N, CA, C and O atoms as a Tripos MOL2 file, in Angstrom:
@<TRIPOS>MOLECULE
protein
  312   311    78     0     0
PROTEIN
NO_CHARGES

@<TRIPOS>ATOM
      1 N          26.3520   49.6860   14.9490 N.3       1 MET1
      2 CA         26.9330   50.9960   14.6750 C.3       1 MET1
      3 C          27.2410   51.7520   15.9660 C.2       1 MET1
      4 O          28.3000   52.3710   16.0750 O.2       1 MET1
      5 N          26.3470   51.7130   16.9350 N.am      2 SER2
      6 CA         26.5630   52.4820   18.1580 C.3       2 SER2
      7 C          27.7090   51.9110   18.9920 C.2       2 SER2
      8 O          28.4110   52.6540   19.6770 O.2       2 SER2
      9 N          27.8980   50.5880   18.9350 N.am      3 GLN3
     10 CA         29.0010   49.9780   19.6750 C.3       3 GLN3
     11 C          30.3390   50.4120   19.0730 C.2       3 GLN3
     12 O          31.2870   50.6830   19.8110 O.2       3 GLN3
     13 N          30.4230   50.4800   17.7630 N.am      4 GLU4
     14 CA         31.6490   50.9340   17.1000 C.3       4 GLU4
     15 C          31.9100   52.4040   17.4000 C.2       4 GLU4
     16 O          33.0570   52.8130   17.5810 O.2       4 GLU4
     17 N          30.8560   53.1890   17.4500 N.am      5 LEU5
     18 CA         30.9850   54.6000   17.7840 C.3       5 LEU5
     19 C          31.4710   54.7700   19.2240 C.2       5 LEU5
     20 O          32.2890   55.6450   19.5070 O.2       5 LEU5
     21 N          30.9710   53.9410   20.1230 N.am      6 LEU6
     22 CA         31.3920   53.9890   21.5180 C.3       6 LEU6
     23 C          32.8700   53.6150   21.6550 C.2       6 LEU6
     24 O          33.6020   54.2450   22.4180 O.2       6 LEU6
     25 N          33.3040   52.6010   20.9240 N.am      7 ILE7
     26 CA         34.7170   52.1920   20.9590 C.3       7 ILE7
     27 C          35.6010   53.3030   20.4000 C.2       7 ILE7
     28 O          36.6480   53.6050   20.9730 O.2       7 ILE7
     29 N          35.1970   53.9070   19.3030 N.am      8 ALA8
     30 CA         35.9770   54.9890   18.7090 C.3       8 ALA8
     31 C          36.0570   56.1950   19.6430 C.2       8 ALA8
     32 O          37.1200   56.7980   19.7930 O.2       8 ALA8
     33 N          34.9410   56.5410   20.2640 N.am      9 ALA9
     34 CA         34.9370   57.6710   21.1950 C.3       9 ALA9
     35 C          35.8080   57.3750   22.4140 C.2       9 ALA9
     36 O          36.5190   58.2570   22.8950 O.2       9 ALA9
     37 N          35.7570   56.1500   22.9120 N.am     10 SER10
     38 CA         36.5800   55.7700   24.0650 C.3      10 SER10
     39 C          38.0630   55.8270   23.7040 C.2      10 SER10
     40 O          38.8790   56.2980   24.4960 O.2      10 SER10
     41 N          38.4040   55.3560   22.5290 N.am     11 ALA11
     42 CA         39.7940   55.3990   22.0940 C.3      11 ALA11
     43 C          40.2660   56.8420   21.9540 C.2      11 ALA11
     44 O          41.3970   57.1610   22.3230 O.2      11 ALA11
     45 N          39.4220   57.7070   21.4300 N.am     12 LEU12
     46 CA         39.7750   59.1160   21.2810 C.3      12 LEU12
     47 C          39.9730   59.7770   22.6420 C.2      12 LEU12
     48 O          40.9240   60.5360   22.8300 O.2      12 LEU12
     49 N          39.0930   59.4970   23.5790 N.am     13 VAL13
     50 CA         39.2210   60.0630   24.9210 C.3      13 VAL13
     51 C          40.5020   59.5560   25.5840 C.2      13 VAL13
     52 O          41.2240   60.3250   26.2180 O.2      13 VAL13
     53 N          40.7780   58.2660   25.4340 N.am     14 GLY14
     54 CA         42.0050   57.7080   25.9880 C.3      14 GLY14
     55 C          43.2410   58.3650   25.3910 C.2      14 GLY14
     56 O          44.1880   58.6780   26.1120 O.2      14 GLY14
     57 N          43.2370   58.5710   24.0990 N.am     15 LEU15
     58 CA         44.3610   59.2330   23.4280 C.3      15 LEU15
     59 C          44.5310   60.6620   23.9220 C.2      15 LEU15
     60 O          45.6580   61.1220   24.1090 O.2      15 LEU15
     61 N          43.4320   61.3650   24.1340 N.am     16 LEU16
     62 CA         43.5000   62.7270   24.6430 C.3      16 LEU16
     63 C          44.0530   62.7690   26.0700 C.2      16 LEU16
     64 O          44.8150   63.6720   26.4160 O.2      16 LEU16
     65 N          43.6710   61.7980   26.8920 N.am     17 VAL17
     66 CA         44.1830   61.7430   28.2630 C.3      17 VAL17
     67 C          45.6850   61.4980   28.2520 C.2      17 VAL17
     68 O          46.4210   62.1510   28.9920 O.2      17 VAL17
     69 N          46.1510   60.5690   27.4260 N.am     18 ILE18
     70 CA         47.5880   60.2730   27.3420 C.3      18 ILE18
     71 C          48.3450   61.4830   26.8040 C.2      18 ILE18
     72 O          49.4080   61.8260   27.3220 O.2      18 ILE18
     73 N          47.8140   62.1300   25.7750 N.am     19 ALA19
     74 CA         48.4740   63.3070   25.2120 C.3      19 ALA19
     75 C          48.5420   64.4310   26.2460 C.2      19 ALA19
     76 O          49.5520   65.1280   26.3350 O.2      19 ALA19
     77 N          47.4910   64.6070   27.0130 N.am     20 GLY20
     78 CA         47.4850   65.6350   28.0570 C.3      20 GLY20
     79 C          48.5130   65.3560   29.1340 C.2      20 GLY20
     80 O          49.1950   66.2710   29.5960 O.2      20 GLY20
     81 N          48.6310   64.0890   29.5430 N.am     21 ALA21
     82 CA         49.6180   63.7290   30.5610 C.3      21 ALA21
     83 C          51.0370   63.9410   30.0440 C.2      21 ALA21
     84 O          51.8970   64.4320   30.7740 O.2      21 ALA21
     85 N          51.2860   63.5730   28.7880 N.am     22 LEU22
     86 CA         52.6130   63.7870   28.2030 C.3      22 LEU22
     87 C          52.9350   65.2730   28.0830 C.2      22 LEU22
     88 O          54.0690   65.6820   28.3280 O.2      22 LEU22
     89 N          51.9550   66.0730   27.7110 N.am     23 LEU23
     90 CA         52.1680   67.5180   27.5980 C.3      23 LEU23
     91 C          52.4800   68.1210   28.9600 C.2      23 LEU23
     92 O          53.3630   68.9710   29.0720 O.2      23 LEU23
     93 N          51.7710   67.6950   29.9880 N.am     24 LYS24
     94 CA         52.0260   68.2020   31.3410 C.3      24 LYS24
     95 C          53.4360   67.8200   31.8000 C.2      24 LYS24
     96 O          54.1420   68.6420   32.3840 O.2      24 LYS24
     97 N          53.8420   66.5870   31.5400 N.am     25 GLY25
     98 CA         55.1880   66.1520   31.8920 C.3      25 GLY25
     99 C          56.2480   66.9500   31.1610 C.2      25 GLY25
    100 O          57.2620   67.3200   31.7540 O.2      25 GLY25
    101 N          56.0340   67.2190   29.8960 N.am     26 TRP26
    102 CA         56.9830   68.0010   29.0900 C.3      26 TRP26
    103 C          57.1070   69.4180   29.6470 C.2      26 TRP26
    104 O          58.2120   69.9440   29.7790 O.2      26 TRP26
    105 N          55.9650   70.0340   29.9720 N.am     27 GLN27
    106 CA         55.9960   71.3930   30.5100 C.3      27 GLN27
    107 C          56.7100   71.4340   31.8620 C.2      27 GLN27
    108 O          57.4680   72.3660   32.1310 O.2      27 GLN27
    109 N          56.4800   70.4460   32.7040 N.am     28 ASP28
    110 CA         57.1680   70.3930   33.9960 C.3      28 ASP28
    111 C          58.6760   70.2030   33.8180 C.2      28 ASP28
    112 O          59.4680   70.8000   34.5460 O.2      28 ASP28
    113 N          59.0700   69.3750   32.8540 N.am     29 TRP29
    114 CA         60.4940   69.1600   32.5970 C.3      29 TRP29
    115 C          61.1390   70.4590   32.1120 C.2      29 TRP29
    116 O          62.2370   70.8120   32.5430 O.2      29 TRP29
    117 N          60.4510   71.1670   31.2120 N.am     30 LEU30
    118 CA         60.9740   72.4510   30.7380 C.3      30 LEU30
    119 C          61.0760   73.4600   31.8760 C.2      30 LEU30
    120 O          62.0380   74.2250   31.9380 O.2      30 LEU30
    121 N          60.0990   73.4700   32.7750 N.am     31 ALA31
    122 CA         60.1480   74.3820   33.9170 C.3      31 ALA31
    123 C          61.3350   74.0450   34.8180 C.2      31 ALA31
    124 O          61.9970   74.9450   35.3340 O.2      31 ALA31
    125 N          61.6050   72.7580   35.0070 N.am     32 LEU32
    126 CA         62.7540   72.3450   35.8030 C.3      32 LEU32
    127 C          64.0490   72.8360   35.1790 C.2      32 LEU32
    128 O          64.9040   73.3810   35.8780 O.2      32 LEU32
    129 N          64.2060   72.6540   33.8810 N.am     33 LYS33
    130 CA         65.4140   73.1070   33.2020 C.3      33 LYS33
    131 C          65.5330   74.6300   33.2580 C.2      33 LYS33
    132 O          66.6370   75.1600   33.3850 O.2      33 LYS33
    133 N          64.4230   75.3250   33.1660 N.am     34 GLN34
    134 CA         64.4480   76.7860   33.2640 C.3      34 GLN34
    135 C          64.9150   77.2120   34.6490 C.2      34 GLN34
    136 O          65.7150   78.1400   34.7680 O.2      34 GLN34
    137 N          64.4320   76.5510   35.6990 N.am     35 ARG35
    138 CA         64.8700   76.8820   37.0630 C.3      35 ARG35
    139 C          66.3510   76.5910   37.2410 C.2      35 ARG35
    140 O          67.0470   77.3430   37.9220 O.2      35 ARG35
    141 N          66.8480   75.5110   36.6410 N.am     36 GLU36
    142 CA         68.2780   75.2040   36.7210 C.3      36 GLU36
    143 C          69.1050   76.2880   36.0520 C.2      36 GLU36
    144 O          70.1490   76.6830   36.5700 O.2      36 GLU36
    145 N          68.6440   76.7740   34.8990 N.am     37 LEU37
    146 CA         69.3770   77.8380   34.2050 C.3      37 LEU37
    147 C          69.3500   79.1410   34.9980 C.2      37 LEU37
    148 O          70.3540   79.8500   35.0720 O.2      37 LEU37
    149 N          68.2040   79.4530   35.5890 N.am     38 GLU38
    150 CA         68.0880   80.6820   36.3680 C.3      38 GLU38
    151 C          68.9410   80.6140   37.6310 C.2      38 GLU38
    152 O          69.4490   81.6370   38.0900 O.2      38 GLU38
    153 N          69.0980   79.4410   38.1840 N.am     39 ALA39
    154 CA         69.9050   79.2860   39.3940 C.3      39 ALA39
    155 C          71.3940   79.3760   39.0790 C.2      39 ALA39
    156 O          72.2070   79.5370   39.9890 O.2      39 ALA39
    157 N          71.7560   79.2760   37.8130 N.am     40 GLY40
    158 CA         73.1400   79.4130   37.4060 C.3      40 GLY40
    159 C          73.9610   78.1630   37.5970 C.2      40 GLY40
    160 O          75.1900   78.2260   37.6030 O.2      40 GLY40
    161 N          73.3220   77.0480   37.7490 N.am     41 ARG41
    162 CA         74.0780   75.8070   37.8970 C.3      41 ARG41
    163 C          73.7050   74.8700   36.7640 C.2      41 ARG41
    164 O          72.5370   74.6780   36.4250 O.2      41 ARG41
    165 N          74.7420   74.3030   36.2020 N.am     42 ALA42
    166 CA         74.5370   73.3670   35.0990 C.3      42 ALA42
    167 C          74.2340   71.9930   35.6780 C.2      42 ALA42
    168 O          74.7040   71.6640   36.7670 O.2      42 ALA42
    169 N          73.4590   71.1910   34.9690 N.am     43 PRO43
    170 CA         73.2160   69.8300   35.4490 C.3      43 PRO43
    171 C          74.4980   69.0200   35.4900 C.2      43 PRO43
    172 O          75.3610   69.1830   34.6280 O.2      43 PRO43
    173 N          74.6310   68.1620   36.4700 N.am     44 ARG44
    174 CA         75.8440   67.3620   36.6410 C.3      44 ARG44
    175 C          75.7290   66.1030   35.7850 C.2      44 ARG44
    176 O          75.0850   65.1280   36.1710 O.2      44 ARG44
    177 N          76.3560   66.1450   34.6350 N.am     45 GLU45
    178 CA         76.2650   65.0050   33.7320 C.3      45 GLU45
    179 C          77.6240   64.4320   33.3610 C.2      45 GLU45
    180 O          77.6890   63.3280   32.8210 O.2      45 GLU45
    181 N          78.6950   65.1370   33.6300 N.am     46 ILE46
    182 CA         80.0110   64.6800   33.2060 C.3      46 ILE46
    183 C          80.6950   63.9920   34.3750 C.2      46 ILE46
    184 O          81.0510   64.6430   35.3570 O.2      46 ILE46
    185 N          80.8790   62.6940   34.2800 N.am     47 GLU47
    186 CA         81.6300   61.9130   35.2590 C.3      47 GLU47
    187 C          81.1670   62.1930   36.6800 C.2      47 GLU47
    188 O          81.9910   62.3960   37.5710 O.2      47 GLU47
    189 N          79.8640   62.2050   36.8990 N.am     48 GLY48
    190 CA         79.3640   62.3850   38.2500 C.3      48 GLY48
    191 C          79.5060   63.7970   38.7840 C.2      48 GLY48
    192 O          79.4630   63.9810   40.0000 O.2      48 GLY48
    193 N          79.6690   64.7870   37.9490 N.am     49 GLY49
    194 CA         79.6900   66.1750   38.3840 C.3      49 GLY49
    195 C          81.0610   66.7430   38.6540 C.2      49 GLY49
    196 O          81.2720   67.3710   39.6910 O.2      49 GLY49
    197 N          81.9830   66.5440   37.7670 N.am     50 LEU50
    198 CA         83.3160   67.1220   37.9260 C.3      50 LEU50
    199 C          83.2370   68.6370   37.8370 C.2      50 LEU50
    200 O          82.3130   69.1930   37.2430 O.2      50 LEU50
    201 N          84.1970   69.2780   38.4210 N.am     51 ARG51
    202 CA         84.2310   70.7400   38.3450 C.3      51 ARG51
    203 C          84.5000   71.1710   36.9040 C.2      51 ARG51
    204 O          84.8930   70.3650   36.0600 O.2      51 ARG51
    205 N          84.2830   72.4360   36.6490 N.am     52 GLU52
    206 CA         84.3770   72.9680   35.2830 C.3      52 GLU52
    207 C          85.7590   72.7470   34.6770 C.2      52 GLU52
    208 O          85.8570   72.3880   33.5030 O.2      52 GLU52
    209 N          86.8150   72.9500   35.4330 N.am     53 GLY53
    210 CA         88.1720   72.7640   34.9150 C.3      53 GLY53
    211 C          88.4300   71.3310   34.5090 C.2      53 GLY53
    212 O          89.0010   71.0690   33.4500 O.2      53 GLY53
    213 N          88.0070   70.4000   35.3580 N.am     54 ALA54
    214 CA         88.1880   68.9900   35.0490 C.3      54 ALA54
    215 C          87.3440   68.5930   33.8440 C.2      54 ALA54
    216 O          87.7630   67.7710   33.0280 O.2      54 ALA54
    217 N          86.1680   69.1740   33.7360 N.am     55 ALA55
    218 CA         85.3060   68.8790   32.5990 C.3      55 ALA55
    219 C          85.9470   69.3730   31.2960 C.2      55 ALA55
    220 O          85.8540   68.7120   30.2610 O.2      55 ALA55
    221 N          86.5950   70.5380   31.3590 N.am     56 ARG56
    222 CA         87.2620   71.0590   30.1540 C.3      56 ARG56
    223 C          88.4260   70.1640   29.7450 C.2      56 ARG56
    224 O          88.6530   69.9340   28.5570 O.2      56 ARG56
    225 N          89.1550   69.6650   30.7260 N.am     57 ILE57
    226 CA         90.2560   68.7470   30.4240 C.3      57 ILE57
    227 C          89.7140   67.4840   29.7780 C.2      57 ILE57
    228 O          90.2820   66.9750   28.8110 O.2      57 ILE57
    229 N          88.6140   66.9850   30.3170 N.am     58 GLU58
    230 CA         88.0170   65.7690   29.7590 C.3      58 GLU58
    231 C          87.5360   66.0050   28.3320 C.2      58 GLU58
    232 O          87.7000   65.1400   27.4720 O.2      58 GLU58
    233 N          86.9500   67.1540   28.0780 N.am     59 ILE59
    234 CA         86.4870   67.4750   26.7180 C.3      59 ILE59
    235 C          87.6660   67.5860   25.7670 C.2      59 ILE59
    236 O          87.5920   67.1150   24.6320 O.2      59 ILE59
    237 N          88.7500   68.2000   26.2130 N.am     60 ALA60
    238 CA         89.9420   68.3100   25.3650 C.3      60 ALA60
    239 C          90.4970   66.9260   25.0510 C.2      60 ALA60
    240 O          90.9290   66.6690   23.9280 O.2      60 ALA60
    241 N          90.4850   66.0330   26.0420 N.am     61 ASP61
    242 CA         90.9440   64.6620   25.8240 C.3      61 ASP61
    243 C          90.0630   63.9470   24.8070 C.2      61 ASP61
    244 O          90.5640   63.2350   23.9380 O.2      61 ASP61
    245 N          88.7580   64.1370   24.9150 N.am     62 LEU62
    246 CA         87.8440   63.5110   23.9570 C.3      62 LEU62
    247 C          88.0510   64.0580   22.5430 C.2      62 LEU62
    248 O          87.9820   63.3100   21.5670 O.2      62 LEU62
    249 N          88.3020   65.3480   22.4380 N.am     63 LYS63
    250 CA         88.5530   65.9350   21.1190 C.3      63 LYS63
    251 C          89.8230   65.3540   20.5030 C.2      63 LYS63
    252 O          89.8670   65.0780   19.3040 O.2      63 LYS63
    253 N          90.8500   65.1720   21.3230 N.am     64 GLU64
    254 CA         92.0940   64.5810   20.8300 C.3      64 GLU64
    255 C          91.8630   63.1470   20.3650 C.2      64 GLU64
    256 O          92.4080   62.7280   19.3440 O.2      64 GLU64
    257 N          91.0660   62.4050   21.1030 N.am     65 ARG65
    258 CA         90.7520   61.0300   20.6850 C.3      65 ARG65
    259 C          90.0060   61.0180   19.3570 C.2      65 ARG65
    260 O          90.2510   60.1660   18.5030 O.2      65 ARG65
    261 N          89.0980   61.9650   19.1940 N.am     66 ILE66
    262 CA         88.3480   62.0440   17.9300 C.3      66 ILE66
    263 C          89.2850   62.3530   16.7780 C.2      66 ILE66
    264 O          89.1690   61.7600   15.7060 O.2      66 ILE66
    265 N          90.2280   63.2890   16.9930 N.am     67 ARG67
    266 CA         91.2030   63.6030   15.9330 C.3      67 ARG67
    267 C          91.9980   62.3630   15.5350 C.2      67 ARG67
    268 O          92.2190   62.1110   14.3510 O.2      67 ARG67
    269 N          92.4230   61.5940   16.5290 N.am     68 LYS68
    270 CA         93.1880   60.3790   16.2400 C.3      68 LYS68
    271 C          92.3510   59.3680   15.4750 C.2      68 LYS68
    272 O          92.8330   58.7520   14.5240 O.2      68 LYS68
    273 N          91.1010   59.1920   15.8850 N.am     69 LEU69
    274 CA         90.2280   58.2470   15.1850 C.3      69 LEU69
    275 C          89.9560   58.6960   13.7530 C.2      69 LEU69
    276 O          89.9110   57.8700   12.8420 O.2      69 LEU69
    277 N          89.7730   60.0100   13.5480 N.am     70 GLU70
    278 CA         89.5660   60.5170   12.1940 C.3      70 GLU70
    279 C          90.8060   60.2950   11.3400 C.2      70 GLU70
    280 O          90.6970   59.9710   10.1570 O.2      70 GLU70
    281 N          91.9840   60.4670   11.9320 N.am     71 ALA71
    282 CA         93.2230   60.2340   11.1900 C.3      71 ALA71
    283 C          93.3450   58.7580   10.8170 C.2      71 ALA71
    284 O          93.7540   58.4320    9.7030 O.2      71 ALA71
    285 N          93.0000   57.8840   11.7250 N.am     72 ILE72
    286 CA         93.0570   56.4440   11.4350 C.3      72 ILE72
    287 C          92.0620   56.0990   10.3240 C.2      72 ILE72
    288 O          92.3650   55.3090    9.4300 O.2      72 ILE72
    289 N          90.8660   56.7040   10.3940 N.am     73 ALA73
    290 CA         89.8390   56.4170    9.3930 C.3      73 ALA73
    291 C          90.2570   56.9040    8.0040 C.2      73 ALA73
    292 O          89.9080   56.2860    6.9980 O.2      73 ALA73
    293 N          90.9970   58.0030    7.9510 N.am     74 SER74
    294 CA         91.3960   58.5270    6.6540 C.3      74 SER74
    295 C          92.7060   57.8930    6.1680 C.2      74 SER74
    296 O          93.1490   58.1660    5.0530 O.2      74 SER74
    297 N          93.3220   57.0520    7.0000 N.am     75 GLY75
    298 CA         94.5210   56.3360    6.5870 C.3      75 GLY75
    299 C          95.8130   57.0710    6.8470 C.2      75 GLY75
    300 O          96.8430   56.6980    6.2860 O.2      75 GLY75
    301 N          95.8050   58.0970    7.6740 N.am     76 VAL76
    302 CA         97.0010   58.8640    7.9940 C.3      76 VAL76
    303 C          97.6890   58.2220    9.1730 C.2      76 VAL76
    304 O          97.0420   57.9180   10.1750 O.2      76 VAL76
    305 N          99.0060   58.0060    9.0740 N.am     77 ASP77
    306 CA         99.7750   57.4660   10.2050 C.3      77 ASP77
    307 C         100.1150   58.5790   11.1770 C.2      77 ASP77
    308 O         100.5230   59.6650   10.7660 O.2      77 ASP77
    309 N          99.9520   58.3180   12.4510 N.am     78 LEU78
    310 CA        100.2820   59.3220   13.4720 C.3      78 LEU78
    311 C         101.6690   59.1640   13.9620 C.2      78 LEU78
    312 O         102.1100   59.9250   14.8220 O.2      78 LEU78
@<TRIPOS>BOND
     1     1     2 1
     2     2     3 1
     3     3     4 2
     4     3     5 am
     5     5     6 1
     6     6     7 1
     7     7     8 2
     8     7     9 am
     9     9    10 1
    10    10    11 1
    11    11    12 2
    12    11    13 am
    13    13    14 1
    14    14    15 1
    15    15    16 2
    16    15    17 am
    17    17    18 1
    18    18    19 1
    19    19    20 2
    20    19    21 am
    21    21    22 1
    22    22    23 1
    23    23    24 2
    24    23    25 am
    25    25    26 1
    26    26    27 1
    27    27    28 2
    28    27    29 am
    29    29    30 1
    30    30    31 1
    31    31    32 2
    32    31    33 am
    33    33    34 1
    34    34    35 1
    35    35    36 2
    36    35    37 am
    37    37    38 1
    38    38    39 1
    39    39    40 2
    40    39    41 am
    41    41    42 1
    42    42    43 1
    43    43    44 2
    44    43    45 am
    45    45    46 1
    46    46    47 1
    47    47    48 2
    48    47    49 am
    49    49    50 1
    50    50    51 1
    51    51    52 2
    52    51    53 am
    53    53    54 1
    54    54    55 1
    55    55    56 2
    56    55    57 am
    57    57    58 1
    58    58    59 1
    59    59    60 2
    60    59    61 am
    61    61    62 1
    62    62    63 1
    63    63    64 2
    64    63    65 am
    65    65    66 1
    66    66    67 1
    67    67    68 2
    68    67    69 am
    69    69    70 1
    70    70    71 1
    71    71    72 2
    72    71    73 am
    73    73    74 1
    74    74    75 1
    75    75    76 2
    76    75    77 am
    77    77    78 1
    78    78    79 1
    79    79    80 2
    80    79    81 am
    81    81    82 1
    82    82    83 1
    83    83    84 2
    84    83    85 am
    85    85    86 1
    86    86    87 1
    87    87    88 2
    88    87    89 am
    89    89    90 1
    90    90    91 1
    91    91    92 2
    92    91    93 am
    93    93    94 1
    94    94    95 1
    95    95    96 2
    96    95    97 am
    97    97    98 1
    98    98    99 1
    99    99   100 2
   100    99   101 am
   101   101   102 1
   102   102   103 1
   103   103   104 2
   104   103   105 am
   105   105   106 1
   106   106   107 1
   107   107   108 2
   108   107   109 am
   109   109   110 1
   110   110   111 1
   111   111   112 2
   112   111   113 am
   113   113   114 1
   114   114   115 1
   115   115   116 2
   116   115   117 am
   117   117   118 1
   118   118   119 1
   119   119   120 2
   120   119   121 am
   121   121   122 1
   122   122   123 1
   123   123   124 2
   124   123   125 am
   125   125   126 1
   126   126   127 1
   127   127   128 2
   128   127   129 am
   129   129   130 1
   130   130   131 1
   131   131   132 2
   132   131   133 am
   133   133   134 1
   134   134   135 1
   135   135   136 2
   136   135   137 am
   137   137   138 1
   138   138   139 1
   139   139   140 2
   140   139   141 am
   141   141   142 1
   142   142   143 1
   143   143   144 2
   144   143   145 am
   145   145   146 1
   146   146   147 1
   147   147   148 2
   148   147   149 am
   149   149   150 1
   150   150   151 1
   151   151   152 2
   152   151   153 am
   153   153   154 1
   154   154   155 1
   155   155   156 2
   156   155   157 am
   157   157   158 1
   158   158   159 1
   159   159   160 2
   160   159   161 am
   161   161   162 1
   162   162   163 1
   163   163   164 2
   164   163   165 am
   165   165   166 1
   166   166   167 1
   167   167   168 2
   168   167   169 am
   169   169   170 1
   170   170   171 1
   171   171   172 2
   172   171   173 am
   173   173   174 1
   174   174   175 1
   175   175   176 2
   176   175   177 am
   177   177   178 1
   178   178   179 1
   179   179   180 2
   180   179   181 am
   181   181   182 1
   182   182   183 1
   183   183   184 2
   184   183   185 am
   185   185   186 1
   186   186   187 1
   187   187   188 2
   188   187   189 am
   189   189   190 1
   190   190   191 1
   191   191   192 2
   192   191   193 am
   193   193   194 1
   194   194   195 1
   195   195   196 2
   196   195   197 am
   197   197   198 1
   198   198   199 1
   199   199   200 2
   200   199   201 am
   201   201   202 1
   202   202   203 1
   203   203   204 2
   204   203   205 am
   205   205   206 1
   206   206   207 1
   207   207   208 2
   208   207   209 am
   209   209   210 1
   210   210   211 1
   211   211   212 2
   212   211   213 am
   213   213   214 1
   214   214   215 1
   215   215   216 2
   216   215   217 am
   217   217   218 1
   218   218   219 1
   219   219   220 2
   220   219   221 am
   221   221   222 1
   222   222   223 1
   223   223   224 2
   224   223   225 am
   225   225   226 1
   226   226   227 1
   227   227   228 2
   228   227   229 am
   229   229   230 1
   230   230   231 1
   231   231   232 2
   232   231   233 am
   233   233   234 1
   234   234   235 1
   235   235   236 2
   236   235   237 am
   237   237   238 1
   238   238   239 1
   239   239   240 2
   240   239   241 am
   241   241   242 1
   242   242   243 1
   243   243   244 2
   244   243   245 am
   245   245   246 1
   246   246   247 1
   247   247   248 2
   248   247   249 am
   249   249   250 1
   250   250   251 1
   251   251   252 2
   252   251   253 am
   253   253   254 1
   254   254   255 1
   255   255   256 2
   256   255   257 am
   257   257   258 1
   258   258   259 1
   259   259   260 2
   260   259   261 am
   261   261   262 1
   262   262   263 1
   263   263   264 2
   264   263   265 am
   265   265   266 1
   266   266   267 1
   267   267   268 2
   268   267   269 am
   269   269   270 1
   270   270   271 1
   271   271   272 2
   272   271   273 am
   273   273   274 1
   274   274   275 1
   275   275   276 2
   276   275   277 am
   277   277   278 1
   278   278   279 1
   279   279   280 2
   280   279   281 am
   281   281   282 1
   282   282   283 1
   283   283   284 2
   284   283   285 am
   285   285   286 1
   286   286   287 1
   287   287   288 2
   288   287   289 am
   289   289   290 1
   290   290   291 1
   291   291   292 2
   292   291   293 am
   293   293   294 1
   294   294   295 1
   295   295   296 2
   296   295   297 am
   297   297   298 1
   298   298   299 1
   299   299   300 2
   300   299   301 am
   301   301   302 1
   302   302   303 1
   303   303   304 2
   304   303   305 am
   305   305   306 1
   306   306   307 1
   307   307   308 2
   308   307   309 am
   309   309   310 1
   310   310   311 1
   311   311   312 2
@<TRIPOS>SUBSTRUCTURE
     1 MET1         2 RESIDUE 1 A MET
     2 SER2         6 RESIDUE 1 A SER
     3 GLN3        10 RESIDUE 1 A GLN
     4 GLU4        14 RESIDUE 1 A GLU
     5 LEU5        18 RESIDUE 1 A LEU
     6 LEU6        22 RESIDUE 1 A LEU
     7 ILE7        26 RESIDUE 1 A ILE
     8 ALA8        30 RESIDUE 1 A ALA
     9 ALA9        34 RESIDUE 1 A ALA
    10 SER10       38 RESIDUE 1 A SER
    11 ALA11       42 RESIDUE 1 A ALA
    12 LEU12       46 RESIDUE 1 A LEU
    13 VAL13       50 RESIDUE 1 A VAL
    14 GLY14       54 RESIDUE 1 A GLY
    15 LEU15       58 RESIDUE 1 A LEU
    16 LEU16       62 RESIDUE 1 A LEU
    17 VAL17       66 RESIDUE 1 A VAL
    18 ILE18       70 RESIDUE 1 A ILE
    19 ALA19       74 RESIDUE 1 A ALA
    20 GLY20       78 RESIDUE 1 A GLY
    21 ALA21       82 RESIDUE 1 A ALA
    22 LEU22       86 RESIDUE 1 A LEU
    23 LEU23       90 RESIDUE 1 A LEU
    24 LYS24       94 RESIDUE 1 A LYS
    25 GLY25       98 RESIDUE 1 A GLY
    26 TRP26      102 RESIDUE 1 A TRP
    27 GLN27      106 RESIDUE 1 A GLN
    28 ASP28      110 RESIDUE 1 A ASP
    29 TRP29      114 RESIDUE 1 A TRP
    30 LEU30      118 RESIDUE 1 A LEU
    31 ALA31      122 RESIDUE 1 A ALA
    32 LEU32      126 RESIDUE 1 A LEU
    33 LYS33      130 RESIDUE 1 A LYS
    34 GLN34      134 RESIDUE 1 A GLN
    35 ARG35      138 RESIDUE 1 A ARG
    36 GLU36      142 RESIDUE 1 A GLU
    37 LEU37      146 RESIDUE 1 A LEU
    38 GLU38      150 RESIDUE 1 A GLU
    39 ALA39      154 RESIDUE 1 A ALA
    40 GLY40      158 RESIDUE 1 A GLY
    41 ARG41      162 RESIDUE 1 A ARG
    42 ALA42      166 RESIDUE 1 A ALA
    43 PRO43      170 RESIDUE 1 A PRO
    44 ARG44      174 RESIDUE 1 A ARG
    45 GLU45      178 RESIDUE 1 A GLU
    46 ILE46      182 RESIDUE 1 A ILE
    47 GLU47      186 RESIDUE 1 A GLU
    48 GLY48      190 RESIDUE 1 A GLY
    49 GLY49      194 RESIDUE 1 A GLY
    50 LEU50      198 RESIDUE 1 A LEU
    51 ARG51      202 RESIDUE 1 A ARG
    52 GLU52      206 RESIDUE 1 A GLU
    53 GLY53      210 RESIDUE 1 A GLY
    54 ALA54      214 RESIDUE 1 A ALA
    55 ALA55      218 RESIDUE 1 A ALA
    56 ARG56      222 RESIDUE 1 A ARG
    57 ILE57      226 RESIDUE 1 A ILE
    58 GLU58      230 RESIDUE 1 A GLU
    59 ILE59      234 RESIDUE 1 A ILE
    60 ALA60      238 RESIDUE 1 A ALA
    61 ASP61      242 RESIDUE 1 A ASP
    62 LEU62      246 RESIDUE 1 A LEU
    63 LYS63      250 RESIDUE 1 A LYS
    64 GLU64      254 RESIDUE 1 A GLU
    65 ARG65      258 RESIDUE 1 A ARG
    66 ILE66      262 RESIDUE 1 A ILE
    67 ARG67      266 RESIDUE 1 A ARG
    68 LYS68      270 RESIDUE 1 A LYS
    69 LEU69      274 RESIDUE 1 A LEU
    70 GLU70      278 RESIDUE 1 A GLU
    71 ALA71      282 RESIDUE 1 A ALA
    72 ILE72      286 RESIDUE 1 A ILE
    73 ALA73      290 RESIDUE 1 A ALA
    74 SER74      294 RESIDUE 1 A SER
    75 GLY75      298 RESIDUE 1 A GLY
    76 VAL76      302 RESIDUE 1 A VAL
    77 ASP77      306 RESIDUE 1 A ASP
    78 LEU78      310 RESIDUE 1 A LEU
C-alpha cells in the first residue's frame, strides 16, 4: 500500500511541476504579446514582414481568391 501511495504522490508532484512550468510559459508569452501591443508594432507574420500597404494588397488578393473558389464550389461560372 505505501509503495502505491508513494507512486501516486510522485505522479501528482510531477504533474504539478509540469503544470506550473506550462503556466509560467503561458504568462511570459502573454506578457510578450502585451509588450508588443504597447510598443505599437504588430508581429511580422505576413510574407516576412511586408509593410502595411503591401499586406493589405495581399489580403485583398486572398479575399478575391476565396470568392473565386466559393463560386467554383457553388457551380457558378466566372
